[in-house]
N, C-alpha and C positions, 0 to 999 in steps of 0.2 A: 503494501497500501505506501503510494505517494506522501511526502510531507507538508505537498502542498502544489498548485500550479501556476507555471512561472512563464510572460512575459516575454520574451529577448527578442527586440525589434539591432539589427547592424546585420547593415551593408557586405559586411568583408566574413568570407566564408570559412578563413582562416579562424578569426571569431567565436566566429557561430559554432562550427565547429567542438574548440576546446573548451568554451565556454557552456554547449550545453553538455558534453562529457563532465565536466566536474559537480554542475548541478541533478546529474542523472547517476551519474554515483553516490550522491548522498541522497537521492529516492524522490526527488523531485521530476516534476511531470512538463517537459518544456514544449512551447512554442513554438514556432519562428515568426516575427513580420523582416523581410527585407527593406523593404521601407518606410516611412513617417507615413504613409496613410493606411498604408496594409494595417500595420504598428493601431493606429485607432480604430479601424473596424473590429480586425481581434476581439481591443479591451470592450469594445458593447456585446462584440457576440458569444464571449470567449467567459465576462470576466474573472478574467485572475487574480490569481490573489498576490504577484507583481510582477512589476515589470519591471525590464532594465532595456533601457535604452541609450545605444549609440548619438553621441551631441553630431554628430554632421554625416547624413543621408539623405538621399534623394528621399524627391516632391516635398517633405516639410523634415525638418531636421528637429531634435528630440527636446530644445526647449518645446519648436512648438508644439509638437504632442503635450509635453508635458503639461503646458500652460493650456492649450484646450482640453484636457481631459482631469485638469485641477480645476476647472471652469464649469465644469460640467456634475450635476447633481447624483446619476448616474456611478459618474469611475471617480470622482475628487478623492473618494476615502481607499482606492487602489495604490499598497506605496510605491512610491519610483525610485528608481535607480540609475543615476546619471554614469554614463559609462565615455568616456571619452582616453584620448592617446595626448592628452597634454595637460602636464598639471600646471596648473596656471592660471591666478587671482580669479581673475575676469569668467571665466568658465565655470571657476564654485561660488561665484557672486552670483551668477546669470541663473544658473542648474537650481538655487534658492531659493532665490528672487522666482521665480519660474513656479517652483511653490514642489520643487523635488524632497525627495526624503532621505538619501545618500547621495553618494559622489566615490568614483570608484573614479582611478585611471589604472588604461591599459596596463599590461605588466608585472597585473598584481598576481600575490601567491595564491593559490586555493582556498589556503583556510583563511586569508582575509577577504575573500570573493564567500565561499561561506558562514563566515562569521556575520556579515552584514544582511548577506540574506536570510538566514533562520531566524536572525529578533526580526526582522518586518514582516516575513511569514507569517513568525508567531503570535508576534502584536496585532498581524491581519487577521489571522484565521480565530483570536480570540473574541477581538470585536464584532466574528460573526459567529460565538458561540450558543446556537440556540435561535438562528436565523435560519429563512429560506434563503436559500439564492436566487433572487433577482430576476424579470423575466428576461429571454434575449431582447437587442433593441435592435437587431440586424437590420440595415437597410435605413436608418433614419438620415441619418446625415450619406447626403449625397457629396460627391469630390468637390464641383466647385463652391458648396454650403462651405463644407470645413476647410475651403482654403481659403474661401472669404471671410469665413469667422477667425482662422488662426492670424491675419494676416490683420486684421481692426484690432482683436487682441491684441498684438505686438507691440502695433503702430503704438493706442492709447494708453491701452494697461500699464504692459511694462515698462513702457520708459517711462508715461506719465505717472504714471500711479506709483510707480517703486523709486526712479532716482529724483522725479520732481516734488514726488509727495516729500524725500529724506531730505531733502531739502529746502521744503515747505516748512518742516518741523525746526531745522535750528531757525529758523525766522522768526518763529515764534517763539524762541525762546531768547529772552533777554541774559545771555552767557559772555566768558570772560571773550575779547577780542579776537585775541592769538587760535585763544580756542576753537572758536568761531572757523576761522582759517586752514588748524589742521584738519578740523570733521570735513570741511569741504571737500578739500584735497583728496582726503583720505579716499569718499567717495569718489571724485572722478579719478583718482587713481586704478579704480579696483574695475568700473564700469568701462575703461581703455584699453587695459589687460597693460597692468603693471607700467603706465608710465611713473617722471617725475612729473611732480609739480609745483610750478611755481606761481605766486599772484603775488605782483609788484602794488605797492600805491601807493599814488606822488604826492600826493597832499601830508600824509602821513611819511612818510620818505623812507618805509617798512619794506623788506622783502622778506612776504614766505616762501620755506624750500621745504617739500615733504618727498620723503627718500623710498620708495617703496618695494625699493629691490637693493641689493650694491651695486652701489654707484663709486668710483672713486674719487680724487682729491681733483684731477682733472676734467673729467666729466662733469663733474660741480660744476668748475670754474667756467668750463663751455655755456652750462647751462644757464646760469649767472649772466654768462657776456649778451648767450640774448634773448635773456629777457630784457638787459638795455638797449637792447638796437631794436628791439620790439616797442618797447616804450618810446625810443628817440621819431621811431616810426610817426608815432601818435603826440608830435610838439614837446616829449617833456626834456627838459634837457638836465640829460641825466649827470654833468658835470664830472666829482670827483666821488668814484664809486665808494670808496672810505668812509663816505655819510655814512650812509644805503645801511640801518642795521637789520642784517641780515638773519632772523629765525629758521631754524635750524629741524626739522620733526623727523623722526627717522634716524638719527643720528647714529644710530649704533647699527644700520647699514654703511657705512663711511667705513671705504675700506680703504687698506695703504696701499694697495699695489700705484705704482711710482710709470706702469709702460703708457704710452701714448692712449689716448682717448681715444674712445670708441667713434662711430659716426652712428651724428642722433639724427631722427626725424622730429621736428618740430611744428605743432601745431597750436594758433595761438588765436584769439577774439577779445577783445575790450571789451573793459568794463564799465557801461556808460550808465548815469544819473542823472537826472534830470537834463539828459540831453549835453553835459557835462564826462567826459570820461576819465574816468576818476582812478583807473590802475590796470593790469592785461594779466591777461592768463594766459598762461603760454605750460602747454603739456610738452615731453620728453621722451622716445623711448629709440632703444638701437634701431638701428635703420630697418624697416617692417612694411611691404609694398602694403600690406593694409590698414594698417596705421593710419596712414594718417587719411585717410577716406571716409574709416568710422572714428575718427577721434571726435573730425570735423565736423562728422553728422549729429554727434554727442553734446559738443560744445553750443553746434548755433540751439538744440533743443534746449539748453540749461539755462544758455549767455544771461538771459532775466533772470531767472530765478538765483542764481551763484548774484548776479548783479544785486538784487534787493537782499539776499540774507550777509553779505560783505557790509554793503551800508548802512545796513539796523544794527548791525554789532562794532558797528563803525563809529556810529551816532550816539548807540551804548556808549561804547568807551569814551568820547568826548564828554557827555552828558554827565558822566560817570566820576570823569576827572575835573570837571568841574566840583564835584560834590564837593573833593576831596582834598581841593589843591589848591592853594592859595592864589590869587589871581595876581598880584605884584612878584613875588619870589620864586612865583612855582615849582614849591617845594610843598610836604603838604600840609593841610591848617590846623587849629587846635581842636577841633569836633575830633576829624579820623586822627589825628595823633591820640587821643584821648581811647578811642576803637583799638587802638594798635599795643597800646600800653597794657593795655584790661587782659588783651590773649596771651602776650606777652609777660604777663604776671600769672594770671593761671596757667600757665604749661613752666613757668619754673615749676609752679606749687608741684605740678603734677611729674617733673620730671628729675624734679631734684636741682636744675637749674640753674644760672649764675647770670644776670646783665645789668648794667649800669644805666644811669639814668645823667646826664650834662644841661644843665640849663646856662642859657647864655647870652650875654646885654650886653649893646654895647655901651662904649664908657663916653658919658659924656654926647650923647646922642641932640641934645635939645638945643647942645651949643652949634652944632653940625649946620641942624635945620633954620638954624637962630641967622647959620654965616651966611652959607651959600644958597640957603631957601629948601623948601621940601623935594622939589623937583631930583633935586641934589641928593636930598637923605634919602629920597626915592632910588636912582643908583643906586646907592650904598647898599640897600638893603638886598638888592637881589644880585652885587658885586658879592659880595657878605653871605649869600644864600649858595652863586657856584665853589666860593670857597670853604665851605665845610663842604658841601658832597662830594670835595675832590680829597679833600682829606678823610672821608670814611669808608670801608668795609659796603659791599654792592649789599649787603646781612642789614648796615644800618639804618634808622630811619631821623629823617630829619624833619622840623618841621614852623614851620612858626606859630611861638609858644603866642602871641600877642604884640602888637607896636614894636620895639627894637630889643624885642626877648625873644630867645629861641630855644626847641629844646632837641635832646638826640636820645634817641633812646639804640643802647650796643647790648646785642643778644650776646650768648657764652661770652662775657666777660667782666672780669672784675676786677676791684679798686684801681692797684695799680698800674691797670692796661687800659684801664678809661682815662684816671689821670693824664697818659703817656699817649693816648688820645687829642686830649683837651690841653694839652702843652703843643702839640703840635697842629692845633686849630688855633692858640694863642700866636704862634710864633709864626705863622704863617700869616694873619692879619696884620701884626705887627710890620713885616717887613713888606706889605701888598702897598701898589699905592694906586689909589681909587680915584676911576673916571671923574670929575665932579666939577672942576676949578682948571684955569689955566696951568697953575701950576702943581694938582695932583692933589690926594687928600689923604692923610695919614689918617686913620682911626686905630686904637684899640678894643679887646674884651674882656670883658670878667668871668669865671665859669665857678660854678659847683657841681661836684658830684657826687652822687648818689649809688650807694650797688645794695643789691636784694639777693640774697638775705644780710639782716644785719641785724647787733642787737638794737631794740628797740624800735624797729618796723615790724606792724603787725598789719598794716593791707594797705591798701596801693596809697591813696593821699598819705601815707608815713613817709613813702619814699622820694615824694613832689616834697613836701615842706624840708625834706636833710637837705635838695638839693638846693630850695630857694632860699636856707637858709646858710648853706654853705658859699652861693651868691651873692648875698648880701655880707655875707664878711672877707668875702673877696675884695668888695667897695672899699668897705673900710678901711686893708689892710693898702689902703694906696691904688687898687686897680691893676689891671689889664697882667690879674692874677688868673691861679687856677687853686679853688681851697677844695678837698677832701669832709661830705659831712661826715660826721662822726658818731 
């Protein structure tokens, strides 16, 4: 007695012979279809327990057959295994999106095939336990009707409902700008067949690169140069490429191979919002005759949706930055600093780590404003913020606390280390000539340092009080000093 009825659809007689032998030796009954149309007819007339579909077949390919069967109430519950000779992400992506239950690459070992087949057949038979087989549906679909339905499904359902809906889901979620770029590139790289994706945004002067497969450094530079070339074609002045912030996703795929870069085929589209080109999208792949045609079709289809998704994320990020950034100095504002301070305080308690806080105040700043004017004072505040950031690590946080007072948060930093940082800032300010008058302006700063955990600190406000008291003592001691809050 067989363990189940399997429909095998493949136009390769050798593959059919080998696969049938493996399945029959395991106790399965096998029926063969030599093209996609025959597979559909047998799926309706024989009601198999499992269908194995080759992707590339005459008349209708495996994707089309699978989509049609999964869209019909009579056949949608029959498990489908996609069989292909190529181990590519794009095949897996489309196979799963058309409704396939599993995916196997040709060249499989018998035990690999049987493991998947038995799992899916057992699931199918268990779902049918106690039920009668459904009635024959032969002749319901004529050949012309089948083709018309499949074309309709592929064009509207597969692409629009799959790719566009996935991109649309990103547009409906307010999330991190760079994470949005990453997810857009991941989707496009998969559907275009393991392409390297690049999005270059003009106003932000940043470039997101997603490596979906092993890529050499030389190839990466070639792809970046292509993005600059495309951008220049839309009137964007590249200038010095070094000023562009490059965010690399999939960095683990960057290889150390120093050999010559392989040739690439590039396909690009502009991202247009309100009749203005705001950036470009480039997909690159090792030269492949079919890639350019397929990728261009995909990009034309998704161009508007990608633009909406990226532009929404960009505008959301701009609004977010306005909410958390001091308008004059372009560093964090007081409110957001307090949020970050609260998080660091809780993290320190949870993981038993140390952090420090620095309060900084410009000495005699009122005299600067009275002598040189408030516009000059504003320039000094902006220059000081930039100078401070240059003395801090990327993990440190700087904020304008109010007026001429600034605050800094130094994670994983003890008292002596925080004092060193404060001294570095003090010396940098003392040596700097600020723009604002013909002869330039020199200022000094006083700073108070506090560390957590430390004696007498029982809550977050105690840290601020210690740093503030130390700052007052630095002023009282003659200014241009750093004092540690004991």
